[in-house]
C-alpha positions in Angstrom: 45.8 -4.5 -56.7 48.7 -3.9 -54.6 51.4 -7.1 -54.2 53.3 -5.7 -51.0 51.7 -8.7 -48.9 51.7 -10.8 -51.6 53.7 -14.2 -50.5 54.7 -17.0 -52.8 54.9 -20.3 -51.1 56.5 -23.0 -52.9 55.7 -26.9 -51.9 52.1 -25.3 -50.9 50.1 -29.0 -50.9 53.3 -30.4 -49.0 54.4 -30.5 -45.4 55.9 -27.3 -45.3 54.6 -25.6 -47.8 50.9 -26.6 -46.9 51.9 -25.5 -42.8 52.7 -22.2 -44.3 50.4 -21.6 -46.7 47.2 -22.6 -43.9 48.9 -20.1 -41.0 49.5 -17.2 -43.6 45.4 -17.3 -44.8 44.2 -18.1 -41.4 45.9 -14.7 -40.4 45.3 -12.8 -43.0 48.0 -10.1 -43.1 49.5 -11.5 -46.2 48.4 -12.8 -49.6 49.1 -16.5 -50.7 50.0 -17.6 -54.0 50.4 -21.6 -53.6 52.7 -23.0 -55.7 51.9 -26.3 -56.7 52.7 -28.7 -59.8 49.1 -29.7 -59.8 46.5 -27.3 -59.3 43.7 -29.7 -59.5 44.5 -31.8 -56.6 42.6 -32.0 -53.6 45.2 -30.2 -51.4 45.4 -27.3 -54.2 41.6 -26.7 -54.5 41.5 -27.0 -50.4 43.8 -24.1 -50.5 42.0 -22.3 -53.0 39.2 -22.7 -50.7 40.9 -21.0 -47.9 41.9 -17.8 -50.2 45.0 -18.9 -52.3 45.6 -17.9 -55.4 46.6 -21.8 -57.0 49.7 -21.3 -59.4 51.2 -24.3 -61.2 54.5 -25.1 -61.9 57.3 -27.1 -60.6 60.9 -26.2 -59.9 62.3 -27.3 -63.0 60.8 -24.5 -64.9 62.4 -21.2 -63.9 60.2 -19.2 -66.6 57.2 -20.8 -64.5 58.8 -19.6 -61.0 59.2 -16.8 -62.5 55.4 -15.8 -62.9 55.1 -17.3 -59.8 57.1 -15.0 -58.1 55.9 -11.7 -60.0 55.3 -9.0 -58.2 55.1 -10.8 -55.4 56.8 -9.1 -51.7 58.5 -12.6 -50.4 58.5 -16.5 -51.1 58.8 -19.6 -48.7 61.2 -21.9 -50.5 61.7 -25.3 -50.1 62.9 -28.4 -52.6 61.7 -31.6 -52.6 64.8 -34.2 -52.1 63.1 -37.1 -50.6 61.3 -37.2 -54.4 64.3 -37.8 -56.1 67.3 -37.6 -53.2 69.6 -36.3 -56.0 72.0 -33.7 -54.7 72.9 -32.3 -58.1 69.0 -32.3 -58.7 68.4 -30.1 -55.8 71.3 -27.9 -56.4 70.4 -27.1 -59.8 66.5 -26.7 -58.4 68.0 -23.9 -55.8 70.0 -22.3 -59.0 66.4 -21.8 -60.4 64.7 -20.4 -57.5 67.5 -18.1 -57.0 67.7 -17.0 -60.8 63.7 -16.7 -60.6 63.3 -14.9 -57.6 66.6 -12.3 -58.7 64.8 -11.8 -61.1 61.4 -10.9 -59.7 63.4 -8.6 -57.1 61.8 -10.5 -54.0 62.2 -8.4 -51.1 62.3 -11.2 -48.4 63.3 -14.9 -49.3 62.8 -17.8 -46.6 64.9 -20.6 -47.5 64.0 -23.8 -45.3 67.5 -25.4 -45.0 69.4 -27.5 -42.3 73.2 -27.8 -41.2 76.0 -29.6 -42.9 76.6 -32.2 -40.5 80.4 -32.4 -42.2 80.6 -29.3 -40.3 80.8 -31.4 -37.2 82.2 -34.7 -38.2 85.8 -35.3 -38.8 86.5 -36.7 -42.3 88.9 -39.5 -41.0 85.7 -40.6 -38.0 84.7 -43.6 -39.5 81.5 -44.1 -37.2 79.3 -43.6 -40.2 80.1 -44.5 -43.5 80.0 -41.5 -46.8 77.2 -41.5 -49.0 77.6 -40.2 -52.7 79.9 -37.7 -53.7 81.6 -37.2 -49.8 77.9 -36.2 -47.9 77.5 -38.2 -44.5 73.5 -37.1 -44.6 73.3 -35.6 -48.1 69.3 -33.6 -47.3 71.1 -32.0 -44.6 74.9 -31.4 -46.1 73.8 -30.5 -49.3 70.9 -27.6 -47.9 73.8 -25.9 -45.6 77.0 -26.4 -47.5 76.4 -25.4 -51.3 72.6 -24.3 -51.6 73.0 -22.2 -48.5 76.4 -20.5 -50.1 74.2 -19.6 -53.3 72.0 -17.6 -51.4 74.3 -16.2 -49.7 75.9 -15.2 -52.8 73.1 -14.4 -54.5 72.5 -11.2 -52.6 68.7 -11.7 -52.3 67.6 -10.9 -48.6 67.3 -14.4 -47.5 66.1 -15.7 -43.7 67.8 -19.5 -43.5 64.8 -21.0 -41.3 66.6 -24.0 -39.8 64.5 -26.8 -39.5 64.3 -29.9 -37.3 62.9 -33.6 -36.7 59.3 -33.4 -37.7 56.8 -34.9 -35.1 55.1 -35.8 -38.2 57.4 -38.9 -39.3 55.4 -40.5 -36.0 52.7 -41.0 -38.1 54.4 -42.2 -41.3 57.7 -43.7 -41.7 58.5 -43.6 -37.7 55.0 -44.8 -36.2 55.6 -47.5 -33.8 54.9 -50.8 -35.2 53.4 -54.4 -33.4 56.6 -56.7 -32.2 56.0 -60.4 -32.3 55.4 -60.2 -28.6 52.8 -58.2 -29.1 53.9 -55.0 -28.2 53.3 -51.5 -29.6 56.9 -50.2 -29.6 58.7 -47.2 -31.6 62.2 -47.9 -32.9 64.1 -44.8 -33.6 68.2 -45.4 -33.5 68.2 -42.6 -30.9 69.7 -44.5 -28.0 69.1 -42.2 -24.9 69.7 -39.1 -26.6 67.4 -35.9 -26.7 66.5 -34.6 -30.3 64.7 -31.6 -30.6 61.9 -31.9 -33.1 58.9 -29.8 -34.6 54.9 -30.0 -35.4 55.1 -29.1 -39.0 51.9 -26.6 -38.3 54.4 -24.8 -36.0 56.7 -24.2 -39.4 54.1 -21.7 -40.1 53.7 -19.5 -37.3 57.4 -19.5 -37.4 57.6 -18.4 -40.6 54.4 -15.5 -40.4 56.7 -13.9 -37.3 59.8 -13.7 -39.4 58.0 -12.2 -42.5 56.4 -9.9 -39.8 60.2 -8.9 -38.8 62.4 -8.7 -41.7 64.9 -6.1 -39.8 66.0 -8.8 -37.4 65.7 -11.6 -40.1 67.4 -11.1 -43.3 70.4 -12.4 -43.2 69.8 -14.3 -40.2 69.2 -18.2 -39.2 66.4 -18.8 -37.7 66.5 -22.1 -36.0 62.5 -23.5 -35.6 62.2 -26.7 -33.2 59.5 -27.3 -30.4 60.6 -29.8 -27.5 63.9 -31.6 -27.1 62.4 -35.2 -26.6 64.0 -38.7 -25.7 62.8 -41.9 -27.5 61.6 -42.8 -24.1 59.8 -39.5 -23.6 58.2 -40.1 -27.4 57.4 -43.5 -27.0 55.3 -42.1 -23.2 53.5 -39.2 -25.4 52.4 -42.3 -28.0 51.5 -44.2 -24.4 49.1 -41.0 -23.5 47.9 -40.9 -26.4 47.0 -44.4 -27.9 46.0 -45.4 -24.6 48.3 -48.5 -24.5 51.8 -48.8 -23.3 54.3 -48.2 -26.2 57.8 -49.7 -25.7 61.0 -47.9 -26.6 63.3 -50.3 -28.8 66.2 -48.3 -30.3 67.9 -50.6 -33.2 71.7 -49.8 -33.9 72.7 -47.5 -36.3 73.9 -50.1 -38.6 70.9 -52.0 -38.2 68.5 -49.4 -39.3 71.1 -48.3 -42.1 70.8 -52.5 -43.1 66.7 -52.5 -43.2 67.2 -52.0 -47.2 64.6 -49.4 -48.1 65.8 -46.6 -50.5 67.5 -43.7 -48.2 68.0 -46.6 -45.3 71.3 -45.6 -45.1 71.1 -41.3 -45.0 68.4 -41.8 -42.3 70.4 -43.9 -40.2 73.4 -41.7 -40.8 70.9 -38.7 -39.7 69.6 -40.4 -36.6 73.5 -41.2 -35.9 74.0 -37.8 -36.1 71.2 -37.1 -33.7 72.4 -39.4 -31.7 76.3 -38.9 -31.5 76.8 -35.2 -32.2 73.5 -33.4 -30.4 76.2 -30.7 -29.5 75.9 -29.6 -33.3 72.3 -30.9 -33.5 70.5 -29.7 -30.7 73.4 -26.8 -29.9 72.0 -25.2 -33.1 68.2 -25.4 -31.9 68.5 -24.5 -28.4 65.1 -23.6 -26.3 65.8 -19.8 -26.1 66.7 -19.2 -29.7 63.7 -21.2 -31.0 61.1 -19.5 -28.7 61.9 -16.1 -30.1 59.6 -17.2 -33.6 58.2 -20.0 -31.7 56.8 -19.2 -28.5 54.3 -21.4 -27.6 55.2 -24.9 -29.5 52.5 -27.4 -29.8 53.8 -30.5 -27.4 54.4 -33.5 -29.0 51.3 -35.2 -27.1 48.6 -32.5 -28.4 50.3 -33.0 -31.7 49.8 -36.5 -31.7 46.5 -36.2 -30.0 45.3 -34.2 -32.8 46.5 -36.8 -35.1 45.2 -39.5 -33.4 43.3 -41.0 -36.1 46.3 -41.0 -38.1 48.4 -42.6 -36.1 45.8 -45.5 -35.4 44.9 -45.8 -39.8 
């Protein structure tokens, strides 16, 4: 059997990898090797039913990764930072991925990344705290800094897929809440700044186009975004879908950092980066550049309408 069209998809039962696997399976041009830690899980079994070859391994198992990449054409690589929130562990995972990809001789690697916010935020800027070992927004900085540098140094034929705020977050951690006065409200600390966002399904569409255009994308950074929306516009989309008014009531960044749940300080910094350094964040995701590989993204309203049951659960 020819392996020239085999693409290994990491995190195939997660948000990003799942979107990529489903899109490639639906298109049919590539054979999907779906990597998961639990091949017996319901999500893995759904992918198998759609035609994926499900492989069980983890990012700490370099041997398992080599087998997952063996004789494949390319791979979509993503790391599960929020499972451990450890920059050191994420870099160790990236090193395993790179070593396994080199051993397999992959011809196209698509690395899901973000920018290093410290390129935009001066070291002396005291508007937000440092987190850990000199990071501002660790899940951004470790990818855009050290991890991207590791891929560049490796010599692997890499496309750097620059992701955006997931509209999917509005179904989960950022979903509107019923305030004490009875009003349904969206509480995101964005002020009046527009944010570049993306529906997860559109990540798969972008990856498919990247794979089809290797001569243009290998060595390049490809931004993936849909609409640029303010908090008020997000609340309006939620109102349309839910059929009742949704207010936009943004807390301050300090208030958000003080909420006390694990990662609140990091997410508070992230939202502050979105709001106060939009020249960097949105500038890296200009509409013209994102439309080249995602010409017809889902609108937020259409995305929410497709997931209304989850929003109302």
